[in-house]
C-alpha positions, 0 to 999 in steps of 0.5 A: 197335565191339563191343557186348556184348549178353548175358553168361551167367556160368553158361556164360561165353557172350558173344554179340557183334554186331560192326558193320562199316560196317553189316554185322552179324556175330553171333558167340557167343564161349564163354570156355573158357580151358584153364587145365589145359593145359601151354601155358597154365601155361607163361605165356609171352607174345607181341605178336601181329602176325597170325593163322594158320588151322589145321584140327584133323586129326581127324574131329570137328566140335564145338569143345567136344570139342577144348576138353575133351580139350585142357584137361589136362596132357600135351597138347602142343597149344594155340591161341587160338581154335577154331571149331565146324563143327556150329553156325554162328557159335560160337567157343571162346576157349581161350588169351589173345591175348597168350599164346604158343600151341603150334600150328605148331611155328614162327613162328606160336607166337611171333607169331600168334593161332592158330585151329583150325577143326573138321572133320567127323564125316563123314570118316575119316582113313586116314593122314597127311592122307589121309581118306575121306568118309562123307557128302559133303553133310554133310561139305561142310555142316560145312566150309562152316559153319566157313569162314563163321564163320571169315570173320566171326571173322577180320574181327572180330580184324583190325578189333580189331588194325588188321590188313590180312589181305592185307598181308604180314609181313616174312618173306613170310607174309600177315598172315592165313595158314595152317599150310600156307603157313607150311610152304611158306615153311619157318617152320612144321612140315610140316602141310598144313592147311587145304589138304587139307580146303578143296581138296575144296570149292575153297576157297583161302586167297587167297579166304579173305583176300578174304572177310575183307577184304570183311567188314571193309569191310561187305560180305557174302561169298558164300562161293562156292568157286573152281571145282576144275576142273583146267585143261589144254592141248589143240590142235585135231586138224582144220581144221574145229573151231569156237569157239562162244559156247555149248555146242552146234552151234546156238550162234553161231560165234566163229571157225573154228580152224586145225589145231593151235591151242593153247588152255586148257580151263577147264571143260566143259558138255553141250549140250541134246542131251547132247554134251560141249563144252569151255569154252576160252580161245584167243588171248584169246577164251573160247568152247566147242569140241566135245570130239572136235575137240581132243586133249591137248597131251602132254609127255614127262618123264624120271624118274631116281628109283625113289621118285617118288610118284604121287598121286591129285590135284595136291598132297602132301595127296592119297593115294599111288597108287604110284611111277613107277620110273625111265623116260620118261612122258607127261604130258597135263595140268599144274596148279599145286598148292596146295603150290606144286609143278607137277603133271602127270597121267600119260597112263595115268591120263588117264581116271580123272584120279587119277595125278599126279606133281610135275614140278619135282623134281630127278629129273624132266626135260622132254625134249620 
């Protein structure tokens, strides 16, 4: 149920309180239909069957700036809604829900309600999806603010239309999806939003959908990022490594590990004395092992192309570091990237952790 509490004809501002099983979501939805935009003027309509999330791709955090720029002829973009990153709970309505948008160059335009999230004034794009952050704390605040508003807004719209955000459409997309997910499925253009932004904070689309569903069921989302720690596989170097319940030699022992025991490192923590311990999963048991007792499980790969890109992180949204060239290389960590590829950290970048290659390409072969 939507209760309209206030309507200001001067600035067309609607304050909406949505009651979802006792959970109140206060959203300010500013009616700002882009009547001068070519997309609006085309007048093509759709029957929406879901929602698609985007981030704007420029270092700005106010929805008003986007609405002002897009409301003119000659602009080849238009979405239904835009979420402000400077002011929490502020949403601009740019295009009627049943109008066809110009958002993803594919399936989203003709079938989905499309929503842009503003990004941050504290970032600067350097090319493509690569950017630098000028103030980390303020960048995180902007992105988190927009994320929280998006959770509330998507929950409201899904309730309005009777949609389950975690269900899937006939083509395999979720009812609530992103531009990047459309790209990976081959039904949208080659943009990676919001992955290139959210990955910096550990946010994921799976978490977003879960948060939206929780809000729909009257639960408050904690909006806690998934840990961005890059898991990796290691093995014990000696026969006296002890798996403990906490980080420190005084913590209770779980068991002594055999030499060559393989485990997955899922985090790290320093003991009270300042020594580094790895949090690991070993044989179904989670515990801590002292860092010097283990070493990465290394794997060799053969590259048959001179054009294999080395990136600063595990995903195509990360900046280029260079190219491997042809040859045999050692990989010390592996990770499933948000772009769907499996990525490997090259041994030469083991310390800095910023040299990754895609392992599931035709030019890469495992030889161990």
